C-alpha positions in Angstrom: 170.2 57.9 82.5 172.6 60.1 80.6 175.4 57.6 81.1 173.3 55.0 79.4 172.5 57.4 76.6 176.2 58.1 76.0 176.9 54.4 75.9 174.2 53.8 73.2 175.6 56.7 71.2 179.2 55.5 71.3 178.6 51.7 70.9 175.5 51.5 68.8 175.7 54.7 66.8 171.9 54.6 66.7 169.1 55.0 69.1 168.0 51.5 70.4 164.4 50.4 69.9 164.2 49.7 73.6 166.6 50.8 76.3 166.8 50.4 80.0 169.4 51.8 82.4 169.8 48.9 84.9 172.0 50.6 87.4 174.9 53.1 87.5 177.0 50.1 86.3 174.9 48.4 83.6 172.7 49.5 80.7 170.6 47.3 78.4 169.5 48.0 74.8 167.1 46.1 72.5 167.7 46.5 68.8 166.0 46.0 65.4 168.0 42.9 64.7 166.4 41.2 67.7 169.5 41.3 69.9 169.6 42.4 73.5 172.9 44.0 74.5 174.3 44.5 78.0 176.9 47.4 78.5 179.1 48.7 81.2 177.5 52.1 81.7 180.7 53.7 82.9 183.1 52.9 80.0 180.7 51.6 77.3 182.2 48.1 77.1 179.7 45.6 75.6 179.5 42.8 78.1 177.1 40.6 76.4 175.1 40.3 73.1 172.2 37.9 73.2 170.3 37.0 70.0 167.0 36.8 71.8 164.5 37.4 69.1 163.8 36.9 65.3 162.5 40.5 64.9 162.9 43.9 66.5 162.9 44.2 70.3 160.0 46.4 71.2 160.2 46.7 75.0 162.3 45.9 78.0 161.0 45.5 81.6 162.8 45.2 84.9 161.1 43.3 87.8 163.5 42.7 90.7 166.3 40.6 89.3 164.4 39.6 86.1 164.8 41.4 82.8 162.1 40.7 80.2 162.3 41.6 76.5 159.3 41.7 74.2 159.6 41.6 70.4 157.6 42.0 67.2 158.2 38.2 66.8 155.5 37.7 69.5 157.8 36.3 72.1 158.7 37.6 75.6 162.1 36.3 76.9 163.5 36.7 80.4 166.9 36.9 81.9 168.1 36.5 85.5 170.1 39.6 86.2 172.1 38.0 89.0 174.3 36.7 86.2 175.6 40.3 85.8 177.7 39.7 88.9 179.6 36.9 87.1 183.2 37.5 86.2 183.4 39.2 82.8 185.0 36.2 81.0 182.0 34.0 81.9 179.3 36.7 81.6 178.2 35.9 78.0 177.8 32.2 78.7 176.0 32.8 82.0 173.5 35.2 80.3 172.9 32.8 77.4 172.2 30.0 79.9 169.7 32.1 81.8 167.8 33.5 78.8 164.6 31.8 77.8 160.9 32.2 77.0 158.5 33.1 79.8 
């Protein structure tokens, strides 16, 4: 989406290696450093940064409430997106707890 593209330009100052607009409210980007970042698509606030991989994130896939990230490190990790409904203060911890290999 264009809102997600604007978020990436403002926050990352680079094009992400993998990007996925989740909804009008959230956008996700996978980067060269192996991190997956969750943004508020409206104001660009970074809600969570997960160090998911040792190498570049190559792809993101959304299946229902599950987000999967693939990387050049050979791993695929998954996240339960229902944690995005968690209060902002607890969001980072909730995401880290739900992240893991498939």
